[in-house]
C-alpha positions in Angstrom: 14.1 -13.0 90.4 13.0 -14.4 87.0 11.3 -17.8 86.9 12.0 -20.6 84.4 8.5 -20.2 82.9 9.2 -16.5 82.0 12.3 -17.5 80.1 12.4 -18.4 76.4 13.4 -22.1 76.4 15.9 -21.6 73.6 17.5 -18.6 75.4 17.7 -20.6 78.7 19.4 -23.6 76.9 21.9 -21.2 75.3 22.6 -19.5 78.7 23.0 -22.9 80.5 25.6 -23.9 77.9 27.4 -20.6 78.3 27.6 -20.8 82.1 29.0 -24.4 81.9 31.6 -23.5 79.3 32.6 -20.2 81.0 33.1 -22.1 84.3 35.5 -24.5 82.5 37.4 -21.6 81.0 37.7 -20.0 84.4 39.0 -23.2 85.9 41.5 -23.8 83.1 42.7 -20.2 83.4 43.3 -20.3 87.1 45.2 -23.6 86.8 47.3 -22.1 84.0 48.1 -19.1 86.2 49.1 -21.4 89.1 51.3 -23.5 86.8 53.1 -20.7 85.1 56.4 -19.5 86.4 56.6 -16.4 84.3 55.1 -13.1 85.7 54.2 -11.7 82.3 52.4 -14.9 81.4 50.5 -14.8 84.7 49.4 -11.3 84.1 48.3 -12.1 80.6 46.2 -15.1 81.9 44.7 -13.0 84.6 43.6 -10.5 81.9 42.0 -13.4 80.0 40.2 -14.5 83.1 39.0 -11.0 83.7 37.4 -10.9 80.2 35.7 -14.2 80.8 34.2 -13.1 84.1 33.1 -9.8 82.5 31.4 -11.5 79.6 29.5 -14.0 81.8 28.5 -11.3 84.2 26.8 -9.5 81.3 25.0 -12.6 80.2 23.8 -13.4 83.7 22.6 -9.9 84.2 20.6 -10.2 81.0 18.7 -13.2 82.4 18.6 -11.8 86.0 20.5 -14.8 87.4 21.8 -12.6 90.2 23.8 -15.3 92.0 26.1 -15.9 89.0 26.2 -12.2 88.2 27.4 -11.4 91.8 30.1 -14.0 91.8 31.4 -12.8 88.5 31.3 -9.2 89.7 33.5 -9.8 92.7 35.9 -12.0 90.7 36.1 -9.1 88.3 36.9 -6.7 91.2 39.8 -8.8 92.4 41.2 -9.3 88.9 40.8 -5.6 88.0 42.8 -4.6 91.1 45.6 -7.0 90.1 45.5 -5.7 86.5 45.6 -2.0 87.6 48.7 -2.4 89.7 50.4 -5.0 87.6 50.6 -7.6 90.3 49.9 -11.4 90.3 47.6 -13.4 92.6 48.9 -15.5 95.5 48.0 -19.2 95.7 45.3 -18.6 98.3 43.5 -16.2 96.0 43.7 -18.6 93.1 42.1 -21.3 95.4 39.3 -18.8 96.0 38.8 -18.1 92.3 38.6 -21.9 91.7 35.9 -22.1 94.4 34.1 -19.3 92.5 34.3 -21.3 89.3 32.9 -24.4 91.1 30.0 -22.3 92.4 29.3 -21.1 88.8 29.4 -24.8 87.6 26.9 -25.7 90.3 24.7 -22.9 89.0 24.9 -24.5 85.5 23.7 -27.8 87.0 20.7 -26.1 88.6 19.9 -24.4 85.3 20.1 -27.7 83.5 17.6 -29.2 85.9 15.2 -26.4 85.2 15.9 -24.4 88.4 17.1 -20.8 88.5 19.9 -20.2 91.1 18.8 -17.9 93.9 20.4 -14.5 94.4 22.2 -15.9 97.4 23.8 -18.7 95.4 27.4 -19.2 96.4 27.0 -16.7 99.2 30.0 -18.1 101.2 32.2 -17.6 98.1 30.8 -14.2 97.5 31.6 -13.0 101.0 35.2 -14.2 100.7 35.6 -12.6 97.3 34.2 -9.4 98.7 36.6 -9.4 101.6 39.6 -9.9 99.3 38.4 -7.1 96.9 37.9 -4.8 99.9 41.4 -5.5 101.2 42.8 -4.4 97.8 46.5 -4.6 97.0 47.6 -5.2 100.5 46.2 -8.7 100.8 46.6 -11.7 98.5 48.8 -10.0 95.9 52.5 -10.1 95.3 55.0 -8.3 93.2 55.7 -9.9 89.8 59.1 -11.5 89.5 60.4 -13.2 86.3 61.1 -16.9 86.5 62.0 -19.5 83.9 58.7 -20.4 82.1 57.1 -23.7 83.1 54.2 -25.6 81.6 51.5 -23.2 80.6 48.3 -24.8 79.2 46.6 -22.8 76.5 43.3 -21.2 77.4 40.5 -21.3 74.8 38.2 -18.3 75.1 34.8 -19.0 73.6 33.6 -16.4 71.0 30.0 -17.5 70.3 26.9 -18.2 72.2 25.6 -21.3 70.4 26.2 -25.0 70.8 26.7 -25.9 67.1 23.2 -27.0 66.4 20.7 -25.3 64.1 17.0 -25.5 63.1 16.1 -26.1 59.5 12.5 -26.1 58.2 11.1 -29.3 56.7 10.5 -27.4 53.4 14.2 -26.5 53.3 15.3 -30.0 54.0 13.0 -31.3 51.2 14.6 -28.8 48.8 18.1 -29.9 49.8 17.1 -33.6 49.4 15.7 -32.8 45.9 18.9 -31.0 44.9 21.1 -33.8 46.3 19.0 -36.3 44.3 19.7 -34.3 41.1 23.4 -34.6 41.9 23.2 -38.4 42.3 21.7 -38.8 38.9 24.9 -37.4 37.4 26.7 -40.3 38.9 25.0 -42.7 36.5 25.4 -40.2 33.6 29.2 -39.9 34.2 29.5 -43.7 34.5 27.8 -44.1 31.1 30.2 -41.6 29.6 33.1 -43.4 31.1 31.9 -46.7 29.5 31.6 -44.9 26.1 35.1 -43.6 26.4 36.4 -47.1 27.2 34.6 -48.5 24.1 36.2 -45.8 21.9 39.6 -46.5 23.4 39.1 -50.3 22.6 38.2 -49.4 19.0 41.3 -47.3 18.7 43.5 -50.1 20.1 42.1 -52.5 17.4 43.1 -50.0 14.8 46.8 -50.5 15.7 46.6 -54.2 15.4 48.7 -55.8 12.6 46.7 -56.3 9.4 43.7 -54.2 10.4 42.1 -51.8 7.9 41.5 -48.6 10.0 39.7 -46.7 7.2 36.2 -47.4 8.4 37.1 -47.5 12.0 38.6 -44.0 12.0 35.2 -42.6 11.0 33.4 -44.6 13.6 35.8 -43.4 16.4 35.6 -39.8 15.2 31.8 -39.9 15.2 31.8 -41.5 18.7 34.1 -38.8 20.0 32.0 -36.0 18.6 28.9 -37.5 20.2 30.7 -37.9 23.5 31.9 -34.3 23.5 28.4 -33.0 22.7 26.9 -35.1 25.6 29.7 -33.9 28.0 29.1 -30.2 27.1 25.4 -30.6 27.7 25.9 -32.5 31.0 28.4 -29.9 32.2 25.8 -27.2 31.7 23.1 -29.2 33.6 25.6 -30.1 36.4 26.6 -26.5 36.8 23.0 -25.5 37.1 22.3 -28.2 39.7 25.5 -27.4 41.7 24.6 -23.7 41.7 21.0 -24.5 42.9 22.3 -26.8 45.6 24.8 -24.2 46.8 22.1 -21.6 47.0 19.8 -23.9 49.0 22.7 -24.7 51.5 23.4 -20.9 51.9 19.7 -20.3 52.6 19.6 -23.1 55.1 22.5 -21.4 57.0 20.7 -18.0 57.2 18.7 -16.6 60.1 17.0 -13.2 60.5 19.2 -10.5 62.0 16.6 -10.2 64.8 18.0 -13.5 66.2 21.2 -11.7 67.1 19.2 -9.0 68.9 17.4 -11.4 71.3 17.6 -10.2 74.8 18.9 -6.7 74.0 15.6 -5.2 75.1 16.0 -6.7 78.6 19.6 -5.4 78.7 18.4 -1.8 78.0 15.6 -2.1 80.7 17.8 -3.6 83.4 20.9 -1.5 82.9 18.7 1.7 82.7 16.9 0.7 85.9 20.2 0.0 87.7 21.6 3.4 86.8 18.5 5.5 87.3 17.8 6.1 83.7 15.0 5.6 81.2 15.7 4.2 77.7 14.0 2.3 74.9 15.4 0.0 72.2 14.5 0.1 68.5 15.6 -2.5 66.0 15.6 -1.9 62.3 16.4 -4.4 59.6 15.6 -7.4 61.8 14.1 -9.3 58.8 17.5 -9.2 57.0 18.7 -12.8 56.3 22.2 -13.3 57.6 24.6 -16.2 57.8 23.9 -18.1 61.0 27.6 -18.1 62.1 27.6 -14.3 61.9 24.4 -14.1 63.8 25.7 -16.2 66.7 29.1 -14.4 66.8 27.4 -11.0 66.8 25.4 -11.6 70.0 28.2 -10.9 72.5 29.3 -7.8 70.6 25.8 -6.3 70.4 25.4 -7.0 74.1 28.5 -5.0 74.9 27.6 -2.1 72.6 24.0 -1.8 73.9 25.1 -2.1 77.5 27.8 0.6 76.9 25.2 2.9 75.2 23.0 2.9 78.3 25.8 3.0 80.9 28.0 5.6 79.1 25.8 7.5 76.7 22.2 7.9 77.9 21.9 10.7 80.6 19.6 10.6 83.6 16.1 12.0 83.1 17.0 15.2 85.0 20.0 15.8 82.7 17.9 15.2 79.6 15.2 17.5 80.8 17.8 20.3 81.4 19.1 19.8 77.9 15.6 20.1 76.4 15.4 16.4 75.3 12.9 13.7 76.1 13.5 12.0 79.4 13.6 8.6 77.8 16.8 7.9 75.8 16.7 6.0 72.5 19.1 3.2 71.3 18.8 2.1 67.7 20.3 -1.2 66.4 20.0 -1.4 62.7 21.2 -3.7 59.9 21.3 -2.9 56.2 22.9 -4.2 53.0 25.7 -2.0 51.6 26.7 -3.6 48.3 27.9 -7.1 49.1 28.5 -6.3 52.8 26.2 -6.0 55.8 26.4 -2.9 58.0 25.3 -3.1 61.6 24.9 0.2 63.5 24.4 0.7 67.2 23.5 4.4 67.9 22.3 6.3 70.9 21.0 9.8 71.4 22.9 10.4 74.6 25.9 12.6 75.5 28.3 11.1 73.1 31.9 10.1 73.8 34.0 12.3 76.1 36.9 13.4 73.9 38.6 15.2 76.8 38.5 12.1 78.9 39.8 9.9 76.1 42.5 12.5 75.3 43.7 12.3 78.9 43.6 8.5 78.9 45.6 8.2 75.7 47.8 11.3 76.1 47.0 12.6 72.6 45.9 16.0 71.4 42.4 16.5 70.0 43.3 19.3 67.6 42.0 18.7 64.1 39.3 16.3 62.7 41.8 13.6 62.0 43.2 13.7 65.5 39.6 13.5 66.9 38.9 10.5 64.7 42.1 8.8 65.8 41.3 9.4 69.5 37.8 8.0 69.1 39.2 4.8 67.7 41.4 4.4 70.8 38.3 3.3 72.7 38.9 -0.1 71.2 42.2 -0.5 72.9 42.5 -2.5 76.1 42.4 -0.4 79.3 40.9 2.7 77.6 37.4 3.5 79.0 34.9 6.2 78.2 33.8 6.2 81.9 35.5 8.4 84.5 34.6 5.9 87.3 34.5 2.2 87.7 31.1 0.7 88.4 29.6 -2.7 88.2 28.5 -1.8 84.7 31.5 -0.1 83.1 34.8 1.7 83.4 37.3 -1.2 83.1 38.2 -0.6 79.5 37.8 -4.2 78.3 34.3 -4.5 76.7 35.1 -2.7 73.4 38.4 -4.5 73.1 36.4 -7.8 73.0 34.0 -6.4 70.4 36.8 -5.3 68.1 38.6 -8.7 68.3 35.3 -10.6 67.7 34.4 -8.4 64.7 37.9 -8.9 63.1 37.5 -12.7 63.5 34.5 -12.4 61.3 36.7 -10.6 58.6 34.9 -7.4 59.5 35.7 -3.9 60.8 34.3 -1.6 63.4 34.4 2.2 63.6 33.0 4.8 66.0 31.8 8.3 65.4 29.9 11.1 67.2 26.3 11.7 66.1 25.9 15.4 65.2 22.6 15.7 67.1 24.2 14.1 70.2 25.2 10.6 71.0 27.6 8.0 69.7 27.4 5.4 66.9 29.3 2.2 66.4 29.3 0.8 62.9 30.2 -2.8 62.2 30.9 -3.8 58.5 30.6 -7.5 58.0 30.7 -10.1 55.2 27.4 -11.8 54.3 28.9 -15.3 54.7 32.0 -16.8 56.3 32.1 -19.9 54.1 33.3 -18.5 50.7 35.0 -15.3 49.9 35.4 -13.4 46.7 39.1 -12.4 46.7 41.6 -10.5 44.8 44.9 -12.4 44.3 48.1 -10.5 44.7 51.8 -11.3 44.7 54.1 -9.8 47.3 57.7 -10.9 48.0 57.3 -13.8 45.6 54.2 -15.3 47.4 50.5 -15.2 46.7 48.1 -13.5 49.1 44.4 -12.6 48.9 42.3 -9.6 49.8 38.6 -9.7 50.4 37.0 -7.8 47.4 34.3 -6.4 49.7 37.0 -4.2 51.1 38.5 -3.2 47.8 37.6 0.2 46.2 39.8 0.1 43.1 43.2 -0.8 41.8 45.7 1.9 40.9 49.4 2.3 39.9 51.5 4.7 41.9 54.4 6.7 40.4 57.7 6.6 42.1 57.6 10.3 42.8 54.2 10.2 44.5 55.4 9.0 47.8 55.5 11.7 50.5 55.7 12.2 54.3 53.1 14.2 56.2 53.4 14.8 59.9 55.6 11.7 60.3 53.2 9.4 58.4 53.7 7.9 55.0 51.3 8.9 52.2 51.0 8.7 48.5 49.5 11.4 46.4 46.4 10.4 44.4 43.9 12.4 42.4 41.5 12.0 45.4 44.1 13.5 47.8 46.9 12.1 50.0 46.3 8.5 51.1 48.2 6.4 53.8 49.8 3.3 52.4 51.5 0.1 53.5 53.8 -2.1 51.4 52.8 -5.7 52.0 56.2 -7.2 51.3 58.0 -4.9 53.8 55.1 -5.3 56.3 55.6 -9.1 56.2 59.4 -8.7 56.1 59.6 -10.1 52.6 61.8 -9.0 49.8 59.8 -6.9 47.2 59.9 -8.7 43.9 59.7 -5.6 41.6 62.0 -4.3 38.9 64.2 -1.4 40.2 63.7 0.3 36.9 59.9 0.3 37.1 58.5 3.8 37.4 55.2 2.6 38.9 54.0 0.3 41.6 50.6 -1.6 41.6 48.4 -0.9 44.6 45.0 -2.0 45.9 42.9 0.8 47.5 40.9 -0.7 50.4 38.2 0.6 52.8 39.0 0.8 56.5 37.5 2.5 59.5 40.1 5.2 59.2 39.4 5.8 55.5 41.0 4.7 52.3 44.4 2.9 52.4 46.7 2.0 49.5 48.2 -1.5 49.8 51.3 -1.8 47.7 51.9 -5.2 46.1 54.3 -6.6 43.4 51.5 -7.8 41.1 47.7 -8.3 40.9 47.0 -11.7 39.3 43.2 -12.1 39.3 40.0 -12.5 41.1 37.9 -15.5 42.1 35.7 -17.0 44.8 37.4 -19.4 47.2 36.6 -21.4 50.3 37.9 -19.7 53.4 39.5 -21.9 56.1 40.5 -21.2 59.7 44.2 -21.0 60.5 43.6 -23.2 63.5 44.2 -22.6 67.2 48.0 -22.3 67.0 47.8 -19.3 64.6 44.6 -17.8 66.0 46.4 -14.8 67.4 48.3 -14.0 64.2 46.3 -10.9 63.5 47.8 -10.1 60.1 45.8 -12.9 58.5 42.0 -13.5 58.6 42.3 -17.1 57.3 43.7 -19.3 54.5 42.5 -20.8 51.3 43.7 -23.3 48.8 44.0 -22.1 45.2 42.9 -24.2 42.2 46.6 -25.1 41.5 47.1 -26.4 45.0 49.0 -23.4 46.4 48.0 -22.0 49.8 47.1 -18.3 49.9 46.8 -16.4 53.2 43.9 -13.9 53.5 45.2 -10.5 54.6 43.4 -8.7 57.5 42.4 -5.3 56.0 42.0 -3.7 59.5 45.6 -4.7 60.4 46.9 -3.3 57.0 45.2 0.0 57.7 46.6 0.2 61.2 50.1 -0.5 59.8 49.7 2.3 57.3 48.7 4.7 60.0 51.9 4.1 62.0 54.4 6.9 62.3 57.8 5.9 61.2 60.8 7.1 59.1 59.9 7.3 55.4 62.9 5.3 54.3 61.7 2.4 56.4 58.7 2.0 54.0 59.7 3.5 50.7 63.1 2.0 50.5 63.6 -0.7 47.9 66.8 -2.2 49.1 67.6 -5.7 48.2 68.2 -8.1 51.1 71.7 -9.4 50.9 71.1 -12.8 52.5 73.1 -15.9 51.6 71.1 -18.4 49.6 71.2 -21.0 52.3 69.0 -24.1 52.0 66.6 -24.7 54.8 64.5 -27.8 55.4 61.3 -27.0 57.3 59.6 -29.9 59.0 56.1 -29.6 60.5 52.9 -31.7 60.2 50.8 -28.5 59.9 50.5 -27.2 56.3 49.8 -23.7 57.6 52.8 -23.6 59.9 55.1 -24.9 57.2 53.8 -22.3 54.8 54.2 -19.4 57.2 57.7 -20.4 58.1 58.5 -20.8 54.4 57.2 -17.3 53.7 59.4 -15.7 56.4 62.5 -17.6 55.3 62.1 -17.1 51.6 61.5 -13.4 52.2 64.8 -13.3 54.0 66.6 -14.9 51.1 66.7 -18.5 52.0 65.9 -21.5 49.7 63.3 -23.6 51.4 62.2 -27.2 51.1 59.5 -28.8 53.3 58.7 -32.2 54.9 55.7 -33.3 56.9 57.4 -35.5 59.6 60.9 -36.6 60.7 61.0 -39.7 58.6 60.4 -37.7 55.4 62.8 -35.1 56.5 65.6 -37.6 57.0 65.0 -39.0 53.5 65.1 -35.5 52.0 68.2 -34.7 53.9 70.0 -37.8 52.6 68.9 -37.2 49.0 69.2 -33.4 48.7 71.0 -32.1 51.8 70.3 -28.8 53.7 72.3 -26.1 55.5 69.7 -25.8 58.4 66.8 -27.9 59.6 63.8 -26.1 61.3 61.5 -28.7 62.9 58.4 -29.0 65.0 58.6 -31.4 68.0 55.1 -33.1 67.9 54.9 -35.0 64.6 53.8 -38.4 63.6 56.2 -41.2 62.6 59.3 -39.4 64.0 59.1 -36.4 66.3 61.5 -33.5 66.5 63.6 -34.8 69.3 64.1 -38.1 67.5 64.9 -36.3 64.3 67.5 -34.2 66.0 69.2 -37.2 67.6 69.2 -39.0 64.2 70.9 -36.0 62.6 73.5 -35.8 65.3 74.3 -39.5 65.0 74.8 -39.2 61.2 78.4 -38.9 60.0 77.3 -36.7 57.0 75.0 -34.3 58.8 76.2 -34.3 62.4 77.2 -30.6 62.1 73.9 -29.4 60.5 72.2 -26.8 62.7 68.8 -27.7 64.0 66.2 -25.2 65.2 63.2 -26.6 67.1 60.0 -24.4 66.8 57.4 -26.0 68.9 54.1 -25.5 70.9 55.7 -27.3 73.9 56.3 -24.7 76.6 57.8 -26.4 79.6 61.4 -25.9 80.7 61.8 -29.7 80.7 61.0 -30.0 77.0 63.4 -27.1 76.2 66.2 -28.9 78.1 65.3 -32.2 76.4 65.5 -30.5 72.9 68.9 -29.0 73.6 70.3 -32.2 75.0 69.1 -34.0 71.8 71.5 -31.6 70.0 69.2 -28.7 68.9 71.1 -25.4 68.3 68.0 -23.4 69.3 64.6 -24.0 70.8 61.8 -21.4 70.0 58.2 -21.4 71.4 55.3 -20.9 69.0 53.3 -18.9 71.5 56.1 -16.4 71.7 57.1 -16.6 68.0 58.5 -13.4 66.5 59.7 -13.3 62.9 62.5 -10.9 63.6 63.8 -13.0 66.5 63.4 -16.2 64.4 65.5 -14.7 61.5 68.2 -13.5 64.0 68.4 -17.0 65.4 68.8 -18.4 61.9 71.6 -15.9 61.2 73.4 -17.0 64.4 73.1 -20.7 63.9 74.2 -20.5 60.2 
């Protein structure tokens, strides 16, 4: 067992924080499973809990905290059995999992006090977990039955390994202080200019006074304005230089060497190799590359999974390598390099490579042709698909690479996998250099503005109407570089394309993706600029089509499209007329009032409704909605429940008590999930009650059609 003195203090602090947070996530997940009355929801939460246990087990194994690792292993065994047969856990087994979470929290307390939990930590719980896992499906599991949904607390799954703090050198802080001092000097400069402008305005006012002779005053005012304009131009240049320098210093303060993301990987290679009877070494290239700190921290989990997989799946035993005429010790290379304005991280091993036959059997797809092989390789990122023929304590459950893909996409990146010609497999992560600001291409689709990260853009083209074609059930466009899959953003988002039927060409943005180039059809390309990227928040965290949102200079909100999701949509097999058709949507121009205190939710609902042909107005709470309803009217009201001033239930009752609007349909779209809240909403007079966690645009529009 490792001792506290042998551990890097920073690594121990990070691990202690992780154990504590993972224990809380486990407890919340178990309680949510217990509270849920819906079998599908229970299974989904069990899968989430399985991922949490899997991630913590890997981290505990890295630091040789065997007590925590063992508890997580047997939790994983029980949850995997349940997942494989599609069953849900009984109350007694949930109590046992809660006890396991308590034991893990006790381990966090020991770590915080500077003591490493012993390998026998939580032995009583381990024995009970082992007994349940050994009993399998015959004990503690029950068949899933569907029940009306009850209260289901949301489970937040942590994606990073850091606690939000960061170290900045004294020299860097001094530079930031100097730059901020420069900015403060402009406060006095601007105040002086404002006083000069006020003086000139006063002179101009005197010129309009009765009996004044403005002849001399006009020249004085003109001279003052010329001088003020010259000073402003000079100060704008100086301010721009100071702002640029401050921005650069802040960016540098946020960077860390890529080697920080690779901490602990060497021990993973050593321990996993020893546990599986193999020999392997780790090589890191590009560790000095400076990377945004948020990317470094978010990469740690992903690199752990990939390196662990490389040893467990790829590297052969010394005997197998000798027989193949290769060195007994396998090699794993983790490298980082700049590729234009993107960073490319590659995890490569010199092992056996991915087993295409096994993947083909797991996915039920043919391996004929290079494209088919590439498609099958990418299926390793899907939940439940594993490259291991057997389940061990290290691998075989098919969940690690699914976690990696989701984490990479949260960073606005993409991941691809390939076979190394000389033997082995390579995973390539393409990531932005920073998460704060993004250089984007602005496009219009369905009458709304969206953005695409320019680091993914190859070029902009126009596609002739006759260039659309169908190849093996997939939609392509013919280009000088050859056939290219495409996706129409308007139709993909269920919006009405805003293009002239007489137009012979369609603008398209060609983007890079793991599967190759993809043409993204839009209505218009309006420009390019650098914008601040913002999170869509926890409510929309699982809306995979968007990577974030941003506010344009004119105040409009633009959603950042997920290039990986666009490429996957283009690769889908479906009838050609479903994509190429340019039918107009014959929807009545009904007026809808959307009420929600979240700007992002209001905007998303507005996009869906306007794409279906509705006229949309918006309000931020029930009080404002009632005022708009009285002043301008509406055919339908779509409202959230939890809002300040007047909530959705109160708004619905007020509408029903109004003589003028008593018959106006009301649709409540809310994050509240209990049956009691649904009944309360319907009793208040709502025509429909939709849950945000189960929100589907098609079902929403069908509900709108029915209530109208």
